[in-house]
C-alpha positions in Angstrom: -11.5 4.2 8.1 -8.8 4.0 11.0 -7.9 0.3 9.9 -6.8 2.1 6.1 -4.9 4.6 7.4 -2.1 3.0 9.5 1.4 3.8 9.6 1.8 0.3 9.3 0.8 0.2 5.7 3.6 2.8 4.9 6.4 0.5 6.3 5.3 -3.0 5.0 4.7 -1.2 1.0 8.9 0.3 1.9 9.5 -2.9 2.9 8.4 -4.9 0.0 10.3 -1.9 -1.9 13.4 -2.4 -0.5 13.1 -6.4 -0.8 11.5 -6.3 -4.0 15.3 -3.7 -5.0 17.6 -5.5 -2.8 21.4 -4.9 -4.5 19.9 -2.9 -6.8 19.4 0.4 -5.1 20.8 2.4 -7.5 19.1 1.5 -10.3 15.6 2.8 -8.8 17.1 6.2 -7.9 18.6 6.0 -11.1 15.4 5.5 -12.6 14.1 8.4 -10.4 16.7 10.7 -11.3 15.4 10.0 -15.3 12.0 10.6 -14.7 12.6 13.8 -12.6 15.4 15.1 -15.8 12.2 14.4 -18.1 10.1 16.5 -16.4 12.7 19.1 -16.7 12.4 18.8 -20.2 9.2 18.7 -20.0 8.3 16.6 -23.9 4.7 16.1 -24.5 5.6 12.1 -25.2 8.4 12.1 -22.5 4.8 13.3 -19.6 3.1 10.4 -21.5 5.1 7.6 -21.8 7.1 8.2 -18.5 5.5 10.4 -16.2 1.9 10.3 -16.4 2.0 6.3 -16.0 4.2 6.7 -13.2 2.0 9.2 -11.7 -1.1 7.1 -11.5 0.9 4.1 -10.3 1.8 6.8 -7.1 -2.1 7.2 -6.1 -3.0 3.8 -6.6 -1.3 0.4 -6.6 1.6 2.2 -4.8 -0.5 4.0 -2.5 0.0 2.1 1.1 -3.6 3.5 2.4 -5.4 1.8 -0.7 -3.3 -0.7 -1.9 -2.4 -3.0 1.6 -5.9 -2.9 2.8 -6.9 -4.5 -0.9 -4.2 -7.0 -1.0 -5.2 -8.1 2.3 -8.9 -9.0 0.9 -7.7 -10.5 -2.3 -5.0 -12.5 -1.1 -1.9 -10.6 -2.5 0.3 -9.8 0.2 2.9 -13.1 -0.2 3.0 -11.9 -3.7 2.9 -7.9 -3.1 6.1 -7.6 -4.6 5.7 -8.5 -7.7 4.1 -5.0 -8.3 7.3 -3.4 -8.5 8.0 -5.2 -11.9 5.4 -2.9 -13.4 8.2 0.1 -13.1 9.9 0.7 -16.5 13.2 1.1 -14.8 15.5 -0.6 -17.2 13.0 1.0 -20.2 13.9 4.4 -18.2 17.2 3.8 -18.4 18.1 2.7 -21.2 16.0 6.0 -23.1 17.6 8.2 -21.2 21.0 7.1 -22.1 20.1 7.1 -25.9 18.6 10.7 -25.4 21.7 11.7 -24.1 24.0 10.0 -26.6 21.7 11.9 -29.3 22.6 15.2 -27.8 24.9 17.2 -30.0 28.2 16.8 -28.7 31.9 16.1 -29.5 32.7 12.3 -30.1 35.3 12.4 -27.2 32.5 13.1 -24.7 29.7 10.8 -26.2 32.8 8.2 -25.9 33.0 9.3 -21.9 29.9 9.2 -21.0 29.3 5.3 -22.9 32.4 4.5 -20.1 30.3 6.5 -17.2 27.0 4.4 -18.2 29.3 0.8 -18.5 30.9 1.3 -15.0 27.8 2.5 -13.1 26.2 -1.0 -15.1 29.4 -3.4 -14.0 29.8 -1.3 -10.4 25.9 -1.5 -9.0 24.5 -4.1 -11.2 23.9 -7.6 -10.4 25.6 -10.1 -12.9 24.0 -12.6 -13.8 26.5 -15.3 -15.0 26.0 -17.1 -11.5 22.5 -18.0 -12.3 23.2 -18.6 -16.1 23.1 -22.5 -16.4 22.7 -23.3 -20.1 21.0 -27.3 -20.7 23.8 -29.2 -22.0 21.6 -31.4 -23.7 19.7 -31.7 -27.1 16.4 -31.7 -25.6 17.2 -27.8 -24.4 15.7 -28.6 -21.0 16.9 -28.8 -17.3 19.5 -31.4 -16.6 17.7 -32.1 -13.1 14.4 -32.7 -15.2 16.3 -35.5 -17.1 17.4 -36.8 -14.2 14.0 -37.2 -12.7 12.4 -38.0 -15.6 15.3 -41.4 -16.0 15.0 -42.0 -11.8 10.8 -42.0 -12.2 10.9 -44.2 -15.4 13.6 -46.7 -14.3 11.5 -47.2 -11.3 8.2 -47.2 -12.6 10.1 -50.2 -15.1 10.5 -52.2 -11.8 7.8 -51.7 -9.7 5.0 -51.5 -12.1 3.9 -48.0 -10.6 2.0 -45.2 -12.4 4.2 -42.1 -12.0 1.7 -40.2 -9.8 4.5 -37.4 -8.6 3.6 -35.3 -5.6 6.2 -31.7 -6.3 5.1 -28.1 -6.0 8.9 -26.4 -7.4 7.7 -24.0 -9.9 10.5 -25.2 -11.9 9.5 -28.1 -12.7 6.4 -27.7 -14.3 8.5 -28.2 -17.5 8.7 -32.0 -16.1 5.4 -33.3 -17.4 5.8 -31.4 -20.9 9.0 -33.5 -21.3 7.8 -36.9 -19.6 4.0 -36.7 -20.1 3.7 -40.3 -18.8 4.4 -38.1 -15.4 1.7 -37.0 -13.9 1.5 -34.0 -10.9 -1.1 -34.8 -8.3 -1.4 -31.2 -7.9 -3.2 -29.2 -10.1 -2.2 -26.4 -12.0 -4.0 -23.8 -9.9 -2.9 -25.5 -7.2 0.5 -24.5 -8.5 0.2 -21.1 -9.5 -3.2 -20.1 -8.4 -3.9 -20.7 -4.6 -2.6 -19.0 -2.0 -2.4 -19.0 2.3 -0.4 -17.6 4.9 1.2 -20.4 6.0 2.4 -18.3 9.4 -1.1 -18.1 10.2 -2.3 -20.9 12.3 -5.9 -20.3 11.9 -6.0 -20.8 8.1 -4.2 -23.3 7.8 -6.0 -25.5 10.5 -9.3 -24.4 8.1 -7.4 -26.2 5.3 -6.7 -29.4 7.3 -10.4 -29.2 8.3 -11.6 -28.8 5.2 -10.0 -32.1 4.4 -9.4 -30.7 0.8 -6.3 -33.1 0.4 -5.1 -31.3 -2.3 -4.6 -28.4 -0.5 -3.2 -30.3 2.7 -0.8 -32.0 0.0 0.0 -28.5 -0.9 1.1 -27.2 2.2 3.6 -29.6 3.3 4.9 -30.0 -0.5 4.8 -26.5 -1.3 4.8 -24.3 1.9 6.7 -26.8 3.8 4.3 -26.9 7.0 4.7 -29.8 8.4 1.1 -30.6 9.3 -0.2 -33.7 11.5 1.3 -36.8 10.0 -2.2 -38.4 10.0 -3.6 -36.1 8.0 -1.2 -36.2 5.3 -1.3 -39.8 5.3 -5.0 -39.5 4.5 -4.4 -37.1 1.8 -1.4 -39.1 0.0 -3.9 -42.2 0.6 -6.9 -40.7 -1.4 -4.8 -39.2 -4.2 -2.6 -42.5 -4.4 0.8 -40.5 -4.4 3.4 -42.8 -5.2 5.9 -40.2 -6.0 7.4 -37.3 -3.9 10.1 -34.7 -5.2 10.9 -32.1 -3.4 13.7 -29.5 -2.8 16.1 -30.8 0.1 16.5 -27.2 1.3 12.7 -27.8 2.5 14.6 -30.3 5.3 11.5 -32.7 5.0 13.1 -36.3 4.5 12.1 -37.2 8.2 8.9 -36.7 7.7 8.2 -38.4 4.8 9.9 -40.8 5.7 8.1 -41.4 9.0 5.1 -41.3 6.7 6.1 -44.1 4.5 8.2 -42.9 2.1 11.8 -44.1 1.2 14.3 -42.0 -1.3 15.4 -43.6 -4.3 17.7 -41.0 -5.9 18.3 -37.4 -6.4 18.8 -35.0 -9.0 20.6 -31.8 -8.0 18.7 -30.5 -5.2 15.9 -32.5 -5.5 15.2 -35.4 -3.9 12.8 -38.5 -5.2 11.0 -40.6 -2.6 8.5 -43.6 -3.3 5.5 -44.7 -1.7 6.7 -47.7 0.8 4.7 -51.4 0.0 2.8 -51.1 3.1 2.2 -47.7 2.3 0.8 -48.5 -1.5 -1.5 -51.5 0.2 -3.5 -48.3 1.5 -4.3 -46.5 -2.2 -7.0 -47.1 -4.1 -7.1 -49.0 -6.7 -9.1 -46.5 -8.5 -8.2 -42.8 -7.9 -9.2 -39.2 -9.4 -7.3 -36.1 -9.5 -9.8 -34.1 -7.2 -10.1 -32.6 -3.6 
């Protein structure tokens, strides 16, 4: 019981809240102000739609003495910030603005209110323009995906290799949809569902000792851990990993090259490596995508 009622649970929840709303803190404050306003107004549909769900979340998923210990047990710690996505911040702000505009007031007052809200959004909001990159091709997919597909296609045509690639970026989940000839070594649940705390040496060592080949590969490809090279080499050999696609920010070039891979191209931030001839000679002729 004493392990539940710890100050660290409160500080952890607060830190996750801070990081989840980093840069848009004023929107969270405005959201809470709107909820307080709904409480003052006291209309039934406002309570049912906004106040009661918020109070329920406060005593359940935002209760540090309940959710933090539970998150640790079910492996939710690394994705804890996603819980704050449940807060209907934008919906509440939009509804509150609509309510204000529906009040009986002069046209000048409505214009002034619209200007104030617009200034608030522009001033404290975060522009999406720098992150908006529209595809400029008929396939309506990212240019990196198309380039990666071309790199693997050209190299496979020259070497006769099967396009079995190790990659973990969720940004590349559409790669196989765009080019079905590319086979991702990791399964979908290895990319999305399987979780481990990369800062827990005991947990990492347990995965390595378990000989679960796919999870070993995920330790390096997904979490960027430089596990023992012999263990990684054993896994790429058993899974016949012909190609590796990695984000250059992970800085694993020297690690992959030391194992026996060579860089053959790059698409945006993604580097492409191919298994060298000596390494390919150790791959099984027949292989299954299993652990």
